[in-house]
C-alpha distance (Angstrom), angle and dihedral (degrees) to the residues before:
residue distance angle dihedral
M1 . . .
Q2 3.79 . .
P3 3.81 118.9 .
A4 3.79 116.3 -113.4
I5 3.78 115.2 -90.4
S6 3.80 111.1 -107.5
S7 3.78 121.8 -131.1
R8 3.81 88.7 -111.0
S9 3.80 90.3 55.3
R10 3.81 90.7 47.9
R11 3.80 90.0 54.5
I12 3.79 90.7 49.1
W13 3.82 91.5 49.8
L14 3.80 88.7 50.1
A15 3.81 90.7 49.1
L16 3.82 89.3 49.8
A17 3.80 91.2 52.1
L18 3.81 92.0 47.9
L19 3.82 92.4 47.3
A20 3.81 90.9 49.2
A21 3.81 90.8 49.3
A22 3.81 89.7 48.9
G23 3.81 89.3 50.1
A24 3.79 90.8 52.3
G25 3.80 88.3 50.3
V26 3.81 93.6 50.1
S27 3.80 90.4 47.3
S28 3.81 90.2 49.0
V29 3.81 91.3 54.3
S30 3.78 88.9 47.9
L31 3.82 91.6 50.2
Y32 3.79 90.8 49.2
H33 3.80 90.5 54.1
H34 3.80 91.9 42.1
Y35 3.80 88.4 66.4
G36 3.81 94.7 35.8
A37 3.77 118.1 114.2
S38 3.79 98.6 -156.6
Q39 3.78 128.7 67.4
T40 3.78 119.7 -98.7
S41 3.77 120.5 -136.4
Y42 3.82 100.5 -164.1
C43 3.80 91.8 80.7
D44 3.78 104.1 30.0
F45 3.79 107.8 107.7
G46 3.78 100.6 152.2
E47 3.76 128.8 -79.2
N48 3.81 98.1 -28.5
F49 3.81 102.2 47.6
N50 3.77 117.9 46.3
C51 3.79 122.2 133.7
D52 3.80 92.4 -169.8
L53 3.80 92.3 60.5
V54 3.80 91.6 49.4
N55 3.79 96.9 38.1
R56 3.78 94.8 50.1
S57 3.80 99.1 37.7
T58 3.78 124.5 112.3
Y59 3.81 86.8 -100.1
S60 3.80 92.7 61.4
R61 3.81 91.2 84.8
V62 3.78 132.6 57.7
F63 3.81 113.5 -161.1
G64 3.80 87.5 -18.1
I65 3.81 94.0 -53.1
P66 3.81 116.4 117.6
V67 3.79 111.7 -113.7
A68 3.81 88.5 -133.1
L69 3.83 90.2 59.1
I70 3.80 89.3 50.6
G71 3.80 86.5 52.0
I72 3.79 92.8 51.8
I73 3.80 91.7 49.9
G74 3.80 91.4 46.2
Y75 3.78 95.2 49.0
V76 3.81 92.6 45.8
G77 3.80 87.8 51.2
L78 3.81 89.9 51.6
L79 3.80 89.6 47.9
V80 3.80 90.1 54.3
L81 3.80 90.9 48.4
A82 3.81 91.0 48.6
T83 3.80 93.9 50.4
R84 3.81 106.1 31.7
Y85 3.81 106.7 28.3
R86 3.77 104.3 44.9
N87 3.81 93.1 143.6
H88 3.81 90.0 66.2
P89 3.81 110.1 54.3
S90 3.80 90.0 155.9
I91 3.83 89.8 68.5
L92 3.80 88.7 52.5
L93 3.81 89.8 48.6
I94 3.82 92.5 51.2
A95 3.82 92.3 47.4
S96 3.80 94.2 46.0
T97 3.81 91.8 46.4
G98 3.81 88.3 55.5
G99 3.80 89.6 49.8
L100 3.79 90.7 48.1
G101 3.80 90.7 51.5
F102 3.80 90.7 51.7
A103 3.82 91.2 47.4
L104 3.80 90.9 50.1
Y105 3.81 90.1 51.4
L106 3.82 89.9 51.6
T107 3.80 90.0 47.8
Y108 3.80 88.7 52.6
V109 3.82 88.7 53.2
E110 3.80 90.5 50.5
A111 3.80 93.2 48.6
F112 3.78 103.5 39.4
V113 3.81 107.6 19.7
L114 3.79 107.2 32.2
A115 3.82 96.7 22.0
V116 3.81 88.0 -149.5
W117 3.80 128.7 107.1
C118 3.80 128.9 -142.5
I119 3.79 117.8 -152.7
L120 3.81 91.6 -151.4
C121 3.79 90.2 53.1
L122 3.79 92.1 49.3
L123 3.79 90.2 48.4
S124 3.80 89.9 50.8
L125 3.81 89.8 49.3
S126 3.81 89.7 52.5
L127 3.81 91.8 49.2
I128 3.81 95.2 49.4
W129 3.81 90.3 45.6
L130 3.83 90.5 53.3
I131 3.81 91.3 46.6
T132 3.80 90.9 51.1
M133 3.82 93.3 48.1
L134 3.80 92.5 48.4
A135 3.80 91.5 47.0
A136 3.82 89.7 50.8
F137 3.79 89.6 50.8
L138 3.81 90.5 52.1
V139 3.80 92.2 50.3
V140 3.80 91.8 50.5
D141 3.81 91.4 44.8
L142 3.81 92.1 50.4
R143 3.81 91.5 50.3
R144 3.80 90.5 50.7
Q145 3.81 90.3 53.6
R146 3.80 92.9 54.8
């Protein structure tokens, strides 16, 4: 029998769901601009910050699939895990760790290959990092309760 979920854990699960929804939103904006034909001004801060350069580079697709679409799918998957499978935080931790690894790879590409930063990408990195840390906390907390 599973122990009852504490109010602290409920708040963390809610935060996870909200962060995953925000990640899907950020990825959706990125996907919209990936296919956009005109330049965007919200993320053009000179040579070092330009979402268009990152979002439309050759690195913005993996096997022909836009990275932003992969992000949407990943965040929706995390949202499902955070709302439907609360008895298994370790699955959420594994999934979010995979997403964090992918985001870190993309950040490496921004820093050392393209030498241009995207604010949306950095925001997505922050969101997946928070999701992973909260999922890790839930796993540790659940093990302490047993």
